[in-house]
N, C-alpha and C positions, 0 to 999 in steps of 0.2 A: 397454831391453826396448825392442820394434821398436810404434813409434805407431800402427803402420797395425794391430796385430794385433786380432783380435777383442778385445773387453773382456765377462771373465764377469760378466752382468748378475744380481745377487740373484733369488734363487725369485718375490719378490713382482713382480718386473716380468713375468714372464712365466705369472702368477697366469689363466687366460681368464675375463673380465666381473668380477673382483675390481676394478679398478681402478672399470671402470664402476658396479659396486654404490656403492661407495665415496663417492665423486662425487654421484650420485643420491640417497643418504643425507644428506650432508653439506647439498645443496640445500634439503632442506624442514628448515623453522623450528623453533628449539627452543622450548619453552614457557620463561617465564622461568626455573620452578623448580627446571627441569636443566640449564641452561646451565649450564659447565663453570666461568665465572665472572659475577658479576653486581656489582653497586651495593650494596655497605651488607655483605659478608661482615666477618665477624669475626676479627680478627686478636687482635695483642697477644701471641704466644710468644716475642717479643723484646724481652727487658726490660734494657736496660747498666749500670740502676741496681739496687741491691741495696733490702731493706725497708730497714733503717737507712739507708741512703745515702737515700730518699725522704722520710724522718720526719726526717732531720739538713735537707736542705733547705726542707720545710716550717716547722719550728722555726724557721731564718735566715730565713725570708721573712716568716715573721711579726715576728721581734722587727726588722727593717728598716722594718716597717709602723710597729712601733710606738717606736724609737729616732729613725728618722730621717723618716718618711713622704713625703708628694709635696707640693711646690708648686703654684702659679701656679693654684689653680681658681679658674672665673669665681665671682662670686656668686651665683649660681642653685646652681650645685654647694657652693658652700660652706654654704650655704643648707641643703640637703635630706642634707648627708653629717653636719654636726654637729647639724640635728635625729632624724637616725637613733642617733648616739651617737659621732661622729667630732671631734678636739677638735682646735682652731686653738690653735697655739702664740704669743706673741709676734713669732715670725718670719715668721708668716704661714705658714706648713708647716700640710698637716694630718695628725695622725695617728690611727694608727688600733687601737684596745684589741684583743686579742686575744678577748677575748666578742664585739664589735662582728662583726667576721670571721667568726666561728664562728657567729653568730646570723643573717649575709646569707649564708652557706653553706648555714645551714638551709632559709633561703625560696627559694636557685636554683634556675629551671627547669631539669629534666632529665629525659632521652627526649624530646628534643623532636622535631617536624618539620619542617624545610626546606620549603616546598612545591613544587611545579612547576605551570605551567599544564595540564603534563599530567599527573593526579596519579600514572602509572605510573614518573613520573620523581622522585617525591617521595624524602627524603631522612631517614632517620629514623638518626637519634643519637642513638644508643644503647650501653651500653658500649663496646667495642671494634669496633664495625661502622665498615667503612673507606668513603674515598670519595674519588677524583680530579678533581681539577680547573682550573682555572687560578685568574691572579692576578695581580696586576702593573701596574705601571706604565711599562712599554716607551716610551720617547721616539723609538723609530726601527725600522725593519723593517728584517728582513734578506733582501737576493735572494742566495737559494743559488748563482747560476746567476753572477751579475756580480762576487760579491765585495760587496756595496756595503753601506750602511747608506746610509735616506735618512729622511727626519720620516715618522713613523706618521700617518695621516689616520683621522677619522671611517668613511669606505668600509672600511679596514684592520679596523677595530674591528666592524664588522657582517661581512663577509667571515670574520673569524674567528670568530665564532657562529652563522653558517652552520655552516660546519662545525664544530663542538661539535655542533651538534644532530645531524649524520649520524655521528658517531662513538659508538662504545656503550661504549668502554670511560673517555670522560671524562665524570661525571659530572652538572657542573655547568659554568657560565659566571661569573666573575668576572671586571669587569674588568681586561681583557689591556692595554692602550694608552692611550696619551695623545692624543687627537684633537687632535694641533697645528694642522691644518689650520684651525679652529677658535678666533676671538680672542678672543672674549668668553668668560669662565668661567661664567657662567648658562646661555650654549647652549652649553658646550663640555661642559656637567654634563645638561642635557638631552638632548644627540648620542647621548651617552656613556649615560645610560639606556634609549633608543631602541632604539640600533643592537643592543645588544643583548637586549632584547627581541623589535626586529626579527627577530632570528637564532636567535633558539632558545625553545623552549617548557621547557628544563631552568631549575632552579633558578640565578634574576642575584644577582651580586652585585656593588654601585657603589659609591661614594662620592660625597658633594658636597667640594665647592672652596669654599663659602661657605653661613653657617647663612640666607639670605634665600634661597639658590635650593631649599631645600625643601621649601614649600609649594606650588611650581610643578610642583616632581618629580613631589611627590603626586595633583597636579590630573591629572598624565599617566597616572599608574598610576592611577587610579581610573576615568579614559576607555577603558584597555585591558581593566581586572577589569570593566568594567559598573557600576562604579558602590563608594561608598566601604564600605558593606556587604559588596560582594562579597570587597572584599580585607583587610578585616575577618577573613572568614570563613576564606581563604587568601591570606594576603602570603606574594607568589611573589618577594621581592627581597630583600636582607638588603641591610644597612649596614657596609663596609668603613672602620672607625673606627680613626684611629689617634690613641686617646683619649689618651696618653701621648706628652712627646718622653723619652726614655732620655739620663740616667738622673734616673727618680725625681719628674718635672714634667710635671703635666697641661698638656692642647695644650688652649688655651682655647677657642677657636672650633671644633675637632671636639668638645667637651664639650657643646658647646652645642648641634650639630648630633644627638649622640645624646641629650640628653633628648628633643630634639622628633621624633626619629623613635621613643623610646623609647613617649611618648606616641600614636604615632600607629598602633601595633601595629608595627613593621616590627623583625624580628629584627637583633639586633647583634651581629655580630663586634668582640671587646674586642680591638684589637689592637695589642701591642706591638712594638715592633722595635728593638730593642736591636742594636749590632754589638761582638761581641767585641774585646777592646782598644781599642776606639776609644769609645764609648756605653756600652758595656758591661763588665763586666770581664772580665780576661783568663782567668779559670783559665773550664774548660764547668762547672764545678757551681756556681762563683762568678754566670757568666752567666745558669743557668736560678735560679737564688734570685731574682733581682735580674727577672727576666721573669714569676716565677712571683709574687712582689709586688706588682709595677705590673697582674698583671692581677687578684691579690686585691682592689685598691684599686677597680676595673672595678667587680668584680662585689659591692662594696660600693656605688659609685657609681650604676650599674644598679638595683639593687635598693631603693635610696633612693627614685629616682622612681619604680620601680613593683615592686612584692616579684613575682616570679616571671617577671620579662621574659624573655620566651626570649632568651639569650645563649652566643656561643662562645666560651670560654676561648683566646682570639688569642693564646698564649706564639710570640713567631714570632722570634726572637733569630738574628741572622744572625753569620759566622765572619766574621776578618778574616787576611789573609795578611799577619802581622805583620811580615814584611820591609819592604811598602810600604804596610801602616793600610789598601792596599783590599779591597776585599769579596769571600770567596773562597762564595760559593754551594755548589759542588761539590764541595767537598773533603769528605774523610770525616770530619774533625770536624764538619761541618754535618750528617753524615748521623746520626754519634752526640748532638748539640745537639738535635736534632728529635724522634728517637726517647726522651729522657730525657725530654723536654717531652710527650710523646704520654703517659709514665707515669704522670708528677705528675698527667692530666688527669686521668687511670685514678683515681690515688690520692684525689680530688676526686670524684670519677664526675661530670664536669662535661662536658657538648660540647666538644668540644678540637678547635683547628685548628691547623696551622704550615704554615711552607715547605717543600716538596720540592722536587725536581726541579731546580733553576736548574742552569745550566751558565753556565761558564767561559769556552766556548768561546764563538768569536765566529760560528760556522759549526753545523751541524748535520752534524756527523764523528766521526770516533770517539772522541776526549775527551769530546764532549756524550753520547754513549752510555754511554761508561763512568760519569759522573757521573751523570746522571740515570739511572741503571741502580741505581745502590749508594744514593742518597738516598732513590729513591722505595719499593724494596723494604724499606728497614729502617724507613721511617718503616710503612709499613702489617705489617710485622710487627709493630710495637712497639701495631698496634693505633691509629692517629694516625684519630680521627673525622674531620678535613676536610683533605686532602691537598694544601694550595693551591700556585701556581706550578708544579703539576706536569709540565706538558707547555709548550715554545714559546718561555721565557725563554732568553737567551744572551749575553752580555758580562756577567755578575751583573745580568743584570733590566733592562739599558739597550736593551735588541734584543730582538723579539719574531719570527718567523719563523714563515708557514702549512704551508710543508709538515713544520715539526718538529710540528705540531697531530698531522698523520697521520702522521707515524712515529712519535710517542709513542704513538698512541693502540694499536699495534702492542706498543710495550714496557710500557704501565701493562695492556696483557692479563696479558703475562706475570709481572708485579708481586701482577697479583690471586692469578695462580695459585699464586704464593710465600703467599701470604694464606691462601688454603685450606687450603694443606696437604697432609696425608694422610689421603684417607681411610678408616681401620681398624675395617670391622667383621667380625661372621659370615662374610657372603657375599664380605667381599674380601679374606679371608685362608683360605675353605675351600677345600682341594685337590681339588674336583674337576675341575680344569680341568684342571689336571696333570695327573691319572691319565687322562684322556680323549686328552691330545697324546701321553703318554710310553709308556703301558699299549696297544701298537697302533694306536696314533694317528698322524697324518702327521707329528708331529715338531716342531710349528712352532705358531704359534696365531693366523697370518694371518689365516685362515677361519674361527674357532672364534665362534662366538655370543656370545662372551661379548664378544669384541676388536670386535664389530660395534656391540654395543649400548653398549661403554663411548668409541667410537673418538670420539662428539661431547659425552660427558659431562663424560669425565677428562680430556679432553686440552682445549689451547687450539691455532689455527694462526693463523701470522700472515697480514695481508692484504698486506703489503707485503712482511716479511721473506720472504727469498729460500733455500729448501730443497732448491733441485735439484740434483742431480748434477754436476759437471762437461760431461758430453758431455750433457744437457737443456740446463745454461745455453750452452753454442755452440750451441746448436740451435737455442737462444730469440733468440739474435743477442748473445748476454750484454748483459742490461737489470741495472743499475746501480740498486741500491735509490733515490739520490736521483730519479731517470728516474721509478722504480714510485710515487713519493709525489708528483710533480709530477704526474702523470697521474692517480694519483685524487683530491686536490686538483681541479682541473681537472673531474673528471668531476661531482663532487660540487657547485661552486657553479656547474654547467652548470644543475643539475637544482635546487638548494635556493634557493626565492624567501623571500619575507617571509611571516612563520608569525602578522604582525597582521592581521585580517580587513581587506579594502581600504577598506572603507565609514570604521572604526578610522581605517585608514593616511592615509587622504582627511584626516577631520579632523584629527588630530596635526597633519599637515602645513600644512594653514591655519593653525592656531593658533602653532606655533611654524615655528625658520627649522632643519630639516633638510637636512643636508651631504652625507649618505649617499643611494645608488639604489638 
């Protein structure tokens, strides 16, 4: 074919005024209730486990708690759990009778709200409502231009929080990386918390490396909230707590942190993070059994400390590449594992969270795209309330990439569109529009009232994803996806400052050694 020959453009490209009208329509902001995707849309359409399989996993988990139990609880934990009905054997292990587990499930908090400093960004964890966000403890920042990995800093964590605050499809910000430039562990916990709070008004998740740091961090929280009473009215930070060391052992210091945070009104992510074939069994089903058993022990523990304490059932098992033993967070098995865990959350009717969106790829490339797309989509379709580590994570959680946050915002928008599904109503299946077009009409739907009405409410459009024709792409200078993501990242960071009141920021910086600007 002669490359200089005129290309026949589709009729939509020649319609007078059509493009201008559509652009103007899209420029107008939409009300939250008519946006094509939004936080907390219900999922649950994908169920990798049969009802019989769910029951089998539940029964095996109860048996594991009753027969194997968990070891190494701190004395304070032993005291509250045995008072509730757990039994400590001669081997020191705590075992949990089925009746105790069932009693604690009965009083466990359901339909909880994870508050944000901006009430419009509250997360309502009920049923199969889906929310995507960040998490992890990456020790490196990925530079997609130089292809280098460098140590992550407090400034990087703050920058990531600022990006999340301006990306609609990332609904919460849990600590993404370790502040490697902060050598003192107490200062690191304080900088991690404040870096998150300074960057975003969305719900924040953080962790504490030592029980002795909790009090100082809460003093900082009270300052930001405007006092302890204001904090207790709307606790806008949750504690990501690895209270167990799989297989079936309590983590003493984390448990002490958990007890303290629960008593101070902080929502708790009860996080069990075994690795199939290493610290969890190799069969996917048995990996779920262990994770469920460990988190059920967490439910008993948390509710023995404070009945009805707001907790997230954090079955968070990972997959191993059994050829090497290395973690494989972007695998199909990981996607199934997470979806199966989401089903167990629904079975217990508990707020649930798990890992989704991790990439084993070292860079934001095609491998990262397929891994993040598959795992996030299955997690959302399974109705996972809190999809953690959904964006930004590379090298099986060792690296974090700011540009991947921007790319991931588009990806999560598409995933949420899958979660929403197909709206089948009398109006959406009426053939009136077909009659107008086909019986004496223009023969297409491009300018119909129905099309114009639904173009924003039924369809979602990427911010950096490229849908140009080859001709348009050439004329635009052949933009590359990564370049567009970098430009959007830079534009956001150029405008996004701290979301902390300047006087409060000044007081906190005077009281604590803050490493980011």
